[in-house]
N, C-alpha and C positions, 0 to 999 in steps of 0.2 A: 504494500500500500504506500502511496505517496501522499504526504500531508505537509502543508505549509500555510503560512499567513503572508498576505500582501498588505503592506501599510502604505497608504497614499495620503498626501495632504492637498487640499484644494482651497481656493479663495472663498471667503464667506458668501460672496455674491453668486457663486456657482452651486450652492447647496441643493436648490430645488432641481436643477437640471441633472446634477450628479446623482441624486436620489432616483430620478426617473431612469437614467441610464443603468444604474445598478439593479433596479427592479427588473428591467428587460433582460439584462445580462444574466442575472441569477435564475430567472424563470427558464431561459433557454439552456443554460448550463446544466441545470438539474435534470433536463431531459436526456442528456448524453448518457449512453450506455455505461461508460466507465466512470461516471461521476458518482461518488458516494455522498459527498456533502459540499455545498457551496453556500456560504452564509456571510453576507456583508453586514458590517456593524459600523455604527458611529461610535467614536470613543467618548465615554462619559466624561464630561468636563472639558472636552476638546472637540466640538462639533465639526471642525474643519478637517479632522483626521478620520479616515475610513480604514477599517481593517477587514479583510476578506479571509475567512477560514475556508480552505479548500482541501478536499480529499479525493483522490482518484484511485482506481483499482490497481494501476501500475503506471510505469513511465509512458507506455504507448498511449494510454488513456489521457494522460496529461498533455502529451503532444497533440493528440486528436483535438483536445479542447483548444489549444493555441492555434490550430489550423482551421478551426470552424469559422463559418461565415459570421455567426453571431459574435464571436470573440473579436474578429477583425472589425466588425461594425461598431460594437459597443465599447470594447476596451481600447483597441488601437485607434479607431476613428473618433472615439468619444472621450473616455476617461484619460487616456494618455495625452490628449490635446489640452486638457484642462489642469492636469496635476502639476503641483509644484515640486513634489518629492515623491519618490517611490523606493521601497525596500522590500526584500523577500527574506523570510526566516523559514528555513526547512526544519521539519520536526521529525523526531524518531519516536514511534509509539512504544510504550513500555510493555504493553501486553499484546 
């Protein structure tokens, strides 16, 4: 299983648009065969920071996600155009 979090920051004036993009991206991503979990969050106390918790069956499923039309439309064409910063933290499941 592949698990990670993506952390992105955005300008306050982009919150409504970013929320809409995230809703669309999450809905489409959750339909992917290899997607186990895709949950966007706003950080409590820091509403301009978004954290997305993602889990995929394997590396191939994660790659399929990045190659999907909805990822290219909503992430590359939407979120990436508005984000100020982005980081990824890879996780290792204990069980």
